[in-house]
Each structure stands twice: as structure tokens, then as C-alpha cells.
LUMVEXKE-926388 format. One record per atom (N, C-alpha, C): x, y, z. Coordinates in Angstrom, 3 decimals, decimal comma. Layout:
residues N
<rec x="X" y="Y" z="Z"/>
...
//
This chain:
residues 108
<rec x="0,838" y="-1,179" z="0,000"/>
<rec x="0,000" y="0,000" z="0,000"/>
<rec x="0,884" y="1,244" z="0,000"/>
<rec x="0,556" y="2,226" z="-0,848"/>
<rec x="1,363" y="3,445" z="-0,859"/>
<rec x="1,203" y="4,259" z="0,429"/>
<rec x="2,247" y="4,992" z="0,752"/>
<rec x="2,271" y="5,866" z="1,921"/>
<rec x="2,165" y="7,308" z="1,438"/>
<rec x="1,328" y="8,078" z="2,110"/>
<rec x="1,247" y="9,514" z="1,853"/>
<rec x="1,929" y="10,203" z="3,026"/>
<rec x="2,986" y="10,922" z="2,737"/>
<rec x="3,659" y="11,713" z="3,762"/>
<rec x="3,098" y="13,125" z="3,672"/>
<rec x="2,584" y="13,636" z="4,795"/>
<rec x="2,025" y="14,977" z="4,832"/>
<rec x="3,006" y="15,851" z="5,604"/>
<rec x="3,479" y="16,906" z="4,953"/>
<rec x="4,403" y="17,817" z="5,608"/>
<rec x="3,654" y="18,618" z="6,668"/>
<rec x="4,350" y="19,093" z="7,697"/>
<rec x="3,676" y="19,820" z="8,773"/>
<rec x="2,860" y="21,015" z="8,278"/>
<rec x="1,680" y="21,174" z="8,857"/>
<rec x="0,784" y="22,302" z="8,597"/>
<rec x="0,233" y="22,721" z="9,953"/>
<rec x="0,293" y="24,008" z="10,291"/>
<rec x="-0,078" y="24,421" z="11,645"/>
<rec x="-1,503" y="24,062" z="12,069"/>
<rec x="-2,431" y="23,992" z="11,149"/>
<rec x="-3,823" y="23,716" z="11,503"/>
<rec x="-4,197" y="22,240" z="11,360"/>
<rec x="-3,898" y="21,656" z="10,225"/>
<rec x="-4,378" y="20,313" z="9,920"/>
<rec x="-3,508" y="19,196" z="10,479"/>
<rec x="-2,217" y="19,460" z="10,594"/>
<rec x="-1,291" y="18,372" z="10,904"/>
<rec x="0,025" y="19,000" z="11,399"/>
<rec x="0,038" y="19,560" z="12,615"/>
<rec x="1,187" y="20,341" z="13,090"/>
<rec x="2,526" y="19,610" z="13,068"/>
<rec x="2,521" y="18,321" z="13,283"/>
<rec x="3,780" y="17,560" z="13,315"/>
<rec x="4,040" y="16,787" z="12,038"/>
<rec x="3,204" y="16,980" z="11,025"/>
<rec x="3,304" y="16,149" z="9,846"/>
<rec x="2,723" y="14,779" z="10,162"/>
<rec x="2,620" y="13,946" z="9,146"/>
<rec x="2,055" y="12,607" z="9,364"/>
<rec x="2,383" y="11,718" z="8,170"/>
<rec x="2,191" y="10,442" z="8,372"/>
<rec x="2,265" y="9,461" z="7,293"/>
<rec x="1,046" y="8,559" z="7,422"/>
<rec x="0,363" y="8,367" z="6,298"/>
<rec x="-0,803" y="7,486" z="6,282"/>
<rec x="-0,679" y="6,534" z="5,097"/>
<rec x="-1,292" y="5,376" z="5,232"/>
<rec x="-1,329" y="4,394" z="4,147"/>
<rec x="-2,738" y="4,351" z="3,583"/>
<rec x="-2,820" y="4,128" z="2,287"/>
<rec x="-4,122" y="4,003" z="1,631"/>
<rec x="-3,974" y="3,091" z="0,422"/>
<rec x="-5,014" y="2,355" z="0,083"/>
<rec x="-4,924" y="1,464" z="-1,074"/>
<rec x="-4,874" y="2,253" z="-2,389"/>
<rec x="-4,211" y="1,701" z="-3,389"/>
<rec x="-4,247" y="2,320" z="-4,713"/>
<rec x="-5,698" y="2,514" z="-5,149"/>
<rec x="-5,950" y="3,599" z="-5,868"/>
<rec x="-7,303" y="3,905" z="-6,317"/>
<rec x="-8,033" y="4,843" z="-5,373"/>
<rec x="-7,414" y="5,165" z="-4,238"/>
<rec x="-7,984" y="6,090" z="-3,265"/>
<rec x="-7,492" y="7,495" z="-3,570"/>
<rec x="-8,348" y="8,496" z="-3,389"/>
<rec x="-7,881" y="9,870" z="-3,569"/>
<rec x="-7,084" y="10,288" z="-2,339"/>
<rec x="-6,183" y="11,227" z="-2,526"/>
<rec x="-5,404" y="11,741" z="-1,400"/>
<rec x="-6,332" y="12,308" z="-0,335"/>
<rec x="-7,360" y="13,036" z="-0,735"/>
<rec x="-8,289" y="13,629" z="0,222"/>
<rec x="-8,987" y="12,554" z="1,047"/>
<rec x="-9,491" y="11,523" z="0,397"/>
<rec x="-10,150" y="10,428" z="1,123"/>
<rec x="-9,199" y="9,789" z="2,129"/>
<rec x="-7,964" y="9,579" z="1,720"/>
<rec x="-6,982" y="8,944" z="2,593"/>
<rec x="-6,711" y="9,807" z="3,824"/>
<rec x="-6,561" y="11,111" z="3,628"/>
<rec x="-6,322" y="11,991" z="4,763"/>
<rec x="-7,520" y="12,003" z="5,703"/>
<rec x="-8,710" y="12,160" z="5,150"/>
<rec x="-9,916" y="12,189" z="5,977"/>
<rec x="-10,107" y="10,879" z="6,732"/>
<rec x="-9,859" y="9,758" z="6,071"/>
<rec x="-10,004" y="8,442" z="6,709"/>
<rec x="-9,029" y="8,241" z="7,868"/>
<rec x="-7,956" y="9,047" z="7,866"/>
<rec x="-6,936" y="8,913" z="8,901"/>
<rec x="-6,925" y="10,092" z="9,872"/>
<rec x="-8,028" y="10,812" z="9,947"/>
<rec x="-8,184" y="11,850" z="10,956"/>
<rec x="-7,555" y="13,186" z="10,637"/>
<rec x="-7,102" y="13,384" z="9,411"/>
<rec x="-6,565" y="14,687" z="9,014"/>
<rec x="-7,692" y="15,409" z="8,295"/>
<rec x="-8,300" y="16,355" z="8,973"/>
<rec x="-9,539" y="16,997" z="8,519"/>
<rec x="-9,292" y="18,106" z="7,497"/>
<rec x="-8,738" y="17,723" z="6,368"/>
<rec x="-8,501" y="18,650" z="5,267"/>
<rec x="-9,825" y="19,248" z="4,801"/>
<rec x="-9,821" y="20,553" z="4,570"/>
<rec x="-11,040" y="21,198" z="4,096"/>
<rec x="-11,444" y="20,608" z="2,742"/>
<rec x="-12,740" y="20,422" z="2,552"/>
<rec x="-13,270" y="19,855" z="1,300"/>
<rec x="-14,720" y="20,330" z="1,152"/>
<rec x="-14,868" y="21,604" z="0,831"/>
<rec x="-16,174" y="22,269" z="0,856"/>
<rec x="-17,186" y="21,673" z="-0,114"/>
<rec x="-16,747" y="21,093" z="-1,207"/>
<rec x="-17,688" y="20,565" z="-2,205"/>
<rec x="-17,936" y="19,066" z="-2,027"/>
<rec x="-17,485" y="18,522" z="-0,893"/>
<rec x="-17,684" y="17,091" z="-0,604"/>
<rec x="-17,081" y="16,177" z="-1,676"/>
<rec x="-15,885" y="16,525" z="-2,135"/>
<rec x="-15,079" y="15,707" z="-3,057"/>
<rec x="-15,661" y="15,605" z="-4,464"/>
<rec x="-16,393" y="16,620" z="-4,895"/>
<rec x="-17,036" y="16,560" z="-6,211"/>
<rec x="-16,318" y="17,370" z="-7,288"/>
<rec x="-15,126" y="17,855" z="-7,006"/>
<rec x="-14,337" y="18,642" z="-7,970"/>
<rec x="-15,083" y="19,904" z="-8,389"/>
<rec x="-15,609" y="20,624" z="-7,389"/>
<rec x="-16,341" y="21,852" z="-7,667"/>
<rec x="-15,748" y="23,068" z="-6,955"/>
<rec x="-14,655" y="22,872" z="-6,203"/>
<rec x="-14,021" y="23,994" z="-5,515"/>
<rec x="-12,516" y="23,728" z="-5,477"/>
<rec x="-11,790" y="24,503" z="-4,707"/>
<rec x="-10,341" y="24,289" z="-4,607"/>
<rec x="-9,884" y="24,156" z="-3,164"/>
<rec x="-10,792" y="23,929" z="-2,244"/>
<rec x="-10,410" y="23,930" z="-0,834"/>
<rec x="-9,527" y="22,749" z="-0,436"/>
<rec x="-9,508" y="21,681" z="-1,203"/>
<rec x="-8,664" y="20,520" z="-0,871"/>
<rec x="-7,339" y="20,531" z="-1,634"/>
<rec x="-6,965" y="21,682" z="-2,156"/>
<rec x="-5,721" y="21,841" z="-2,916"/>
<rec x="-4,509" y="21,417" z="-2,086"/>
<rec x="-3,642" y="20,622" z="-2,691"/>
<rec x="-2,360" y="20,254" z="-2,097"/>
<rec x="-1,271" y="20,431" z="-3,146"/>
<rec x="-0,035" y="20,559" z="-2,665"/>
<rec x="1,120" y="20,586" z="-3,549"/>
<rec x="1,842" y="19,254" z="-3,362"/>
<rec x="2,014" y="18,539" z="-4,444"/>
<rec x="2,657" y="17,227" z="-4,390"/>
<rec x="4,163" y="17,444" z="-4,532"/>
<rec x="4,887" y="17,173" z="-3,462"/>
<rec x="6,334" y="17,393" z="-3,433"/>
<rec x="7,108" y="16,189" z="-3,976"/>
<rec x="6,570" y="14,996" z="-3,832"/>
<rec x="7,190" y="13,787" z="-4,393"/>
<rec x="6,091" y="12,858" z="-4,864"/>
<rec x="6,313" y="12,225" z="-6,006"/>
<rec x="5,365" y="11,251" z="-6,528"/>
<rec x="4,282" y="11,828" z="-7,430"/>
<rec x="4,447" y="13,058" z="-7,872"/>
<rec x="3,428" y="13,729" z="-8,696"/>
<rec x="3,055" y="12,903" z="-9,930"/>
<rec x="4,054" y="12,396" z="-10,635"/>
<rec x="3,782" y="11,684" z="-11,889"/>
<rec x="3,129" y="10,317" z="-11,695"/>
<rec x="3,105" y="9,828" z="-10,462"/>
<rec x="2,475" y="8,533" z="-10,210"/>
<rec x="0,966" y="8,645" z="-10,029"/>
<rec x="0,466" y="9,853" z="-9,810"/>
<rec x="-0,964" y="10,046" z="-9,565"/>
<rec x="-1,761" y="9,938" z="-10,854"/>
<rec x="-3,045" y="9,623" z="-10,721"/>
<rec x="-3,921" y="9,573" z="-11,882"/>
<rec x="-3,879" y="10,888" z="-12,644"/>
<rec x="-4,125" y="10,802" z="-13,914"/>
<rec x="-4,038" y="11,970" z="-14,791"/>
<rec x="-5,072" y="13,031" z="-14,415"/>
<rec x="-4,671" y="14,290" z="-14,561"/>
<rec x="-5,536" y="15,420" z="-14,272"/>
<rec x="-6,450" y="15,682" z="-15,469"/>
<rec x="-7,743" y="15,887" z="-15,192"/>
<rec x="-8,645" y="16,212" z="-16,297"/>
<rec x="-8,797" y="17,731" z="-16,430"/>
<rec x="-9,483" y="18,146" z="-17,470"/>
<rec x="-9,621" y="19,571" z="-17,791"/>
<rec x="-10,366" y="20,350" z="-16,703"/>
<rec x="-11,353" y="19,740" z="-16,076"/>
<rec x="-12,107" y="20,426" z="-15,021"/>
<rec x="-11,186" y="20,747" z="-13,843"/>
<rec x="-10,384" y="19,774" z="-13,444"/>
<rec x="-9,442" y="20,014" z="-12,342"/>
<rec x="-8,440" y="21,096" z="-12,721"/>
<rec x="-7,908" y="21,031" z="-13,927"/>
<rec x="-6,953" y="22,053" z="-14,379"/>
<rec x="-7,566" y="23,446" z="-14,300"/>
<rec x="-8,799" y="23,595" z="-14,756"/>
<rec x="-9,477" y="24,895" z="-14,735"/>
<rec x="-9,692" y="25,387" z="-13,309"/>
<rec x="-10,107" y="24,496" z="-12,421"/>
<rec x="-10,336" y="24,887" z="-11,033"/>
<rec x="-9,040" y="25,288" z="-10,330"/>
<rec x="-7,968" y="24,587" z="-10,615"/>
<rec x="-6,698" y="24,897" z="-9,966"/>
<rec x="-6,245" y="26,321" z="-10,217"/>
<rec x="-6,658" y="26,904" z="-11,328"/>
<rec x="-6,297" y="28,296" z="-11,607"/>
<rec x="-6,784" y="29,242" z="-10,515"/>
<rec x="-7,784" y="28,817" z="-9,736"/>
<rec x="-8,338" y="29,653" z="-8,667"/>
<rec x="-7,761" y="29,327" z="-7,287"/>
<rec x="-6,900" y="28,338" z="-7,214"/>
<rec x="-6,364" y="27,902" z="-5,921"/>
<rec x="-5,317" y="28,873" z="-5,394"/>
<rec x="-5,322" y="29,073" z="-4,075"/>
<rec x="-4,317" y="29,905" z="-3,429"/>
<rec x="-3,005" y="29,134" z="-3,376"/>
<rec x="-1,893" y="29,798" z="-3,733"/>
<rec x="-0,584" y="29,164" z="-3,637"/>
<rec x="-0,305" y="28,132" z="-4,710"/>
<rec x="-0,886" y="28,320" z="-5,880"/>
<rec x="-0,738" y="27,369" z="-6,986"/>
<rec x="0,734" y="27,182" z="-7,361"/>
<rec x="1,130" y="25,927" z="-7,566"/>
<rec x="2,475" y="25,569" z="-8,010"/>
<rec x="2,359" y="24,559" z="-9,150"/>
<rec x="3,440" y="24,317" z="-9,892"/>
<rec x="3,368" y="23,374" z="-11,012"/>
<rec x="2,933" y="21,964" z="-10,613"/>
<rec x="3,163" y="21,575" z="-9,363"/>
<rec x="2,769" y="20,233" z="-8,919"/>
<rec x="1,534" y="20,277" z="-8,016"/>
<rec x="0,696" y="21,283" z="-8,187"/>
<rec x="-0,552" y="21,380" z="-7,433"/>
<rec x="-1,575" y="20,390" z="-7,973"/>
<rec x="-2,375" y="19,860" z="-7,060"/>
<rec x="-3,502" y="18,993" z="-7,416"/>
<rec x="-4,650" y="19,263" z="-6,452"/>
<rec x="-5,857" y="18,969" z="-6,903"/>
<rec x="-6,987" y="18,910" z="-5,992"/>
<rec x="-6,934" y="17,518" z="-5,392"/>
<rec x="-6,815" y="17,439" z="-4,088"/>
<rec x="-6,589" y="16,127" z="-3,472"/>
<rec x="-7,778" y="15,189" z="-3,654"/>
<rec x="-8,964" y="15,740" z="-3,918"/>
<rec x="-10,127" y="14,871" z="-4,155"/>
<rec x="-10,051" y="14,186" z="-5,518"/>
<rec x="-9,190" y="14,686" z="-6,393"/>
<rec x="-9,056" y="14,140" z="-7,739"/>
<rec x="-7,728" y="13,424" z="-7,969"/>
<rec x="-6,796" y="13,571" z="-7,035"/>
<rec x="-5,467" y="12,960" z="-7,158"/>
<rec x="-5,549" y="11,525" z="-6,639"/>
<rec x="-5,563" y="10,577" z="-7,558"/>
<rec x="-5,765" y="9,165" z="-7,222"/>
<rec x="-4,420" y="8,459" z="-7,103"/>
<rec x="-4,249" y="7,761" z="-5,991"/>
<rec x="-3,000" y="7,050" z="-5,719"/>
<rec x="-2,815" y="5,842" z="-6,627"/>
<rec x="-1,555" y="5,596" z="-6,974"/>
<rec x="-1,196" y="4,345" z="-7,640"/>
<rec x="-0,425" y="3,521" z="-6,609"/>
<rec x="0,630" y="2,858" z="-7,013"/>
<rec x="1,422" y="2,031" z="-6,088"/>
<rec x="2,540" y="2,819" z="-5,417"/>
<rec x="2,836" y="4,025" z="-5,898"/>
<rec x="4,000" y="4,779" z="-5,429"/>
<rec x="3,649" y="5,679" z="-4,241"/>
<rec x="4,602" y="5,831" z="-3,320"/>
<rec x="4,449" y="6,756" z="-2,200"/>
<rec x="4,449" y="8,189" z="-2,724"/>
<rec x="3,765" y="9,067" z="-1,996"/>
<rec x="3,743" y="10,489" z="-2,351"/>
<rec x="3,976" y="11,328" z="-1,100"/>
<rec x="4,491" y="12,524" z="-1,321"/>
<rec x="4,655" y="13,516" z="-0,256"/>
<rec x="3,862" y="14,736" z="-0,668"/>
<rec x="3,009" y="15,227" z="0,244"/>
<rec x="2,187" y="16,399" z="-0,063"/>
<rec x="2,370" y="17,476" z="0,992"/>
<rec x="2,163" y="18,700" z="0,535"/>
<rec x="2,151" y="19,854" z="1,411"/>
<rec x="0,787" y="20,512" z="1,281"/>
<rec x="0,161" y="20,785" z="2,399"/>
<rec x="-1,116" y="21,496" z="2,395"/>
<rec x="-0,787" y="22,979" z="2,448"/>
<rec x="-1,236" y="23,761" z="1,455"/>
<rec x="-0,925" y="25,195" z="1,477"/>
<rec x="-1,421" y="25,865" z="2,752"/>
<rec x="-0,786" y="26,962" z="3,094"/>
<rec x="-1,132" y="27,678" z="4,317"/>
<rec x="-2,586" y="28,122" z="4,325"/>
<rec x="-3,086" y="28,515" z="3,171"/>
<rec x="-4,474" y="29,012" z="3,071"/>
<rec x="-5,214" y="28,259" z="1,982"/>
<rec x="-6,527" y="28,287" z="2,075"/>
<rec x="-7,385" y="27,844" z="0,969"/>
<rec x="-8,144" y="29,072" z="0,492"/>
<rec x="-8,903" y="28,909" z="-0,546"/>
<rec x="-9,688" y="30,025" z="-1,065"/>
<rec x="-10,670" y="30,541" z="0,001"/>
<rec x="-11,100" y="29,691" z="0,933"/>
<rec x="-12,003" y="30,098" z="2,004"/>
<rec x="-11,274" y="30,792" z="3,157"/>
<rec x="-9,964" y="30,605" z="3,285"/>
<rec x="-9,220" y="31,202" z="4,383"/>
<rec x="-8,341" y="32,371" z="3,943"/>
<rec x="-8,221" y="32,602" z="2,658"/>
<rec x="-7,316" y="33,662" z="2,165"/>
<rec x="-7,890" y="35,037" z="2,431"/>
//
């Protein structure tokens, strides 16, 4: 099972964390299932940007990004080239490292 390493975030995960999730699971689902209450205002339906994460390692192993996600990411706070909506970033067999941005569109 792949491991998701979450870098420290003062609100969601102050000490950082590592969680395991089966392939085919979204990063957001994996975090929520493991008690990391990442904001997800649209209930994982790819309609907002509140679950935005920056993938620091393992970006290319995630499921391909579709056009809707690409368009929504343009509105995300702290956008980087390896940004993903965690509700749409589907795990494969490879471990990933993610950083939760300091703010979301609801907190900016």
C-alpha cells in the first residue's frame, strides 16, 4: 500500500504525518479516513479548490488530471506546477509527499 507523507501544517497536521491508503484512493479520502480533517467544501465533487495540495514527491504517479481540475486549480491559493486537488489525485502504487498550502480560497 502506498504511503502519503504529509508535511507539517499548523492547523491540519502540526507535526506532519504518514498514512497508508490502497491504490485507487484519492489523497483527500486517505487523509480524511486517517483523521486529518482537510477542508473539502464541495464534498469531493471537484467543484471547488479547498482541498488543494502541492505534491512534493510522486506527482507523476498520480492519476491523470482532467480539464475540469486544471481549470479549477487556476483559482487555488498558492498554486504551483505540482498542485492537485486532493479529491481528484488518485493514488497508484507509489508513495507520495504532499504539502497542504497555508491558506485555501475560504481562508485567504
